[in-house]
VMD Tcl script that draws the C-alpha trace (Angstrom):
set ca {
  {0.00 0.00 0.00}
  {2.92 2.35 0.57}
  {3.71 1.98 -3.13}
  {0.29 3.42 -4.05}
  {0.75 6.19 -1.54}
  {4.13 7.15 -2.96}
  {3.19 6.81 -6.62}
  {2.09 10.45 -6.92}
  {5.44 11.69 -5.71}
  {6.88 10.26 -8.94}
  {6.74 12.12 -12.22}
  {6.19 8.90 -14.18}
  {2.78 8.18 -12.68}
  {1.59 11.70 -13.42}
  {2.99 11.46 -16.96}
  {1.05 8.23 -17.44}
  {-2.12 10.04 -16.34}
  {-1.46 12.84 -18.84}
  {-0.64 10.41 -21.66}
  {-3.76 8.32 -21.08}
  {-5.96 11.42 -21.20}
  {-4.08 12.77 -24.23}
  {-4.75 9.45 -25.97}
  {-8.46 9.91 -25.33}
  {-8.37 13.47 -26.63}
  {-6.61 12.28 -29.79}
  {-9.24 9.54 -30.18}
  {-11.94 12.20 -30.00}
  {-10.23 14.15 -32.78}
  {-9.91 10.94 -34.81}
  {-13.63 10.30 -34.45}
  {-14.39 13.90 -35.43}
  {-12.04 14.47 -38.34}
  {-11.37 10.98 -39.73}
  {-14.64 9.18 -39.00}
  {-16.66 12.40 -39.53}
  {-18.66 12.16 -36.27}
  {-19.79 15.62 -35.20}
  {-19.30 16.37 -31.49}
  {-22.28 17.68 -29.54}
  {-22.19 20.12 -26.65}
  {-21.95 17.30 -24.11}
  {-19.01 15.83 -26.04}
  {-17.30 19.22 -25.91}
  {-17.77 19.41 -22.13}
  {-16.35 15.90 -21.80}
  {-13.37 16.97 -23.90}
  {-12.80 19.83 -21.48}
  {-12.92 17.40 -18.56}
  {-10.30 15.23 -20.29}
  {-8.21 18.37 -20.91}
  {-8.32 19.07 -17.15}
  {-6.94 15.58 -16.53}
  {-4.19 16.18 -19.09}
  {-3.21 19.42 -17.35}
  {-3.29 17.66 -13.97}
  {-0.92 15.01 -15.29}
  {1.40 17.61 -16.79}
  {1.55 19.63 -13.58}
  {2.15 16.50 -11.54}
  {4.81 15.14 -13.87}
  {6.82 18.36 -13.97}
  {6.30 19.65 -10.41}
  {5.64 16.42 -8.46}
  {8.29 17.27 -5.84}
  {6.23 20.25 -4.62}
  {3.25 19.53 -2.36}
  {1.28 22.56 -3.57}
  {1.66 21.49 -7.20}
  {0.46 17.99 -6.31}
  {-2.57 19.46 -4.53}
  {-3.41 21.51 -7.64}
  {-2.90 18.42 -9.82}
  {-5.14 16.37 -7.52}
  {-7.82 19.08 -7.67}
  {-7.73 19.18 -11.48}
  {-7.78 15.38 -11.68}
  {-10.76 15.20 -9.32}
  {-12.62 17.99 -11.10}
  {-12.03 16.54 -14.55}
  {-12.92 12.97 -13.65}
  {-15.96 13.67 -11.47}
  {-17.39 16.46 -13.62}
  {-16.74 14.36 -16.72}
  {-18.59 11.43 -15.15}
  {-21.58 13.64 -14.33}
  {-21.66 15.04 -17.88}
  {-21.30 11.57 -19.42}
  {-24.16 10.24 -17.27}
  {-26.34 13.18 -18.36}
  {-25.42 12.47 -21.96}
  {-26.42 8.82 -21.62}
  {-29.70 9.95 -20.09}
  {-30.27 12.31 -23.02}
  {-29.78 9.45 -25.45}
  {-32.20 7.09 -23.73}
  {-35.35 6.61 -25.75}
  {-37.78 7.93 -23.14}
  {-35.62 10.81 -21.96}
  {-34.82 12.12 -25.43}
  {-38.30 13.65 -25.59}
  {-37.64 15.81 -22.52}
  {-33.96 16.76 -22.89}
  {-32.22 18.80 -25.51}
  {-28.76 20.23 -25.62}
  {-27.59 23.73 -26.35}
  {-25.94 24.72 -29.61}
  {-23.08 26.78 -28.21}
  {-20.97 25.86 -25.20}
  {-21.63 27.69 -21.97}
  {-18.03 28.73 -21.33}
  {-17.24 31.81 -19.24}
  {-17.03 35.06 -21.20}
  {-13.38 35.40 -20.16}
  {-12.56 31.97 -21.66}
  {-14.57 31.31 -24.83}
  {-12.75 28.07 -25.67}
  {-15.11 27.34 -28.57}
  {-13.87 30.55 -30.21}
  {-10.20 30.17 -29.26}
  {-9.92 26.47 -30.20}
  {-12.89 25.70 -32.45}
  {-11.23 22.56 -33.85}
  {-11.47 21.05 -30.36}
  {-14.35 22.78 -28.56}
  {-16.91 23.72 -31.23}
  {-20.12 21.69 -31.06}
  {-21.72 20.73 -34.36}
  {-23.61 17.53 -33.47}
  {-26.84 16.51 -31.77}
  {-26.70 15.14 -28.22}
  {-29.50 12.65 -28.78}
  {-28.01 11.09 -31.90}
  {-26.21 7.76 -31.49}
  {-23.92 7.61 -34.51}
  {-21.30 5.20 -33.17}
  {-21.36 2.06 -31.05}
  {-18.78 -0.46 -29.93}
  {-19.86 -3.77 -28.35}
  {-23.39 -2.38 -28.19}
  {-22.48 0.72 -26.17}
  {-22.55 4.32 -27.40}
  {-19.75 6.84 -27.02}
  {-21.26 8.46 -23.89}
  {-21.66 5.03 -22.28}
  {-17.99 4.30 -22.89}
  {-17.11 7.71 -21.48}
  {-19.01 6.81 -18.29}
  {-16.64 3.84 -18.00}
  {-13.59 6.03 -18.69}
  {-14.53 8.76 -16.23}
  {-15.55 6.21 -13.59}
  {-12.12 4.59 -13.95}
  {-10.39 7.97 -13.58}
  {-12.58 8.83 -10.57}
  {-12.08 5.48 -8.83}
  {-8.34 5.63 -9.43}
  {-8.25 9.15 -8.01}
  {-10.19 8.19 -4.88}
  {-8.19 5.01 -4.34}
  {-4.83 6.79 -4.65}
  {-5.95 9.76 -2.54}
  {-7.37 7.49 0.17}
  {-4.15 5.48 0.18}
  {-2.13 8.70 0.40}
  {-4.18 9.99 3.34}
  {-4.07 6.66 5.21}
  {-0.32 6.32 4.79}
  {0.26 9.95 5.77}
  {-1.40 9.27 9.13}
  {0.89 6.31 9.82}
  {3.95 8.56 10.09}
}
mol new
graphics top color blue
foreach p $ca { graphics top sphere $p radius 0.5 }
foreach p [lrange $ca 0 end-1] q [lrange $ca 1 end] { graphics top cylinder $p $q radius 0.2 }
display resetview
């Protein structure tokens, strides 16, 4: 258990977190630009959550020796994974046959006025698709359902490592 507690004091573990999230972001761009699947507003929000995890991994990999940097990286990791899970669950709910009559998604992202990411990086954060449309499936599950799995894995890993870190910190 000490190994899991100490893993976040290593730059390699944080780099692995960043690389895994970067791989997902690149997959999203592959789906958009190669497979021609238009991202909806919920997809854009999930991309932002993945971007938060990438930034968390980058901060942790470069500044892992500083406790404050690790706290910031933990906060970004938690925010990205938990918020992403909530958004993915909402997206799955929007795509369910009975709920699709009651839910609709916006056309433009609701980013703060001081950070209009959809204008700064439209290739990544511009929404052009419909939230209710299921245009891709793998093993019978839609993209939002797979993202629930991804964000749940990130969230569970975060909680498990943080819990381990807190328990081992009390032993000293």
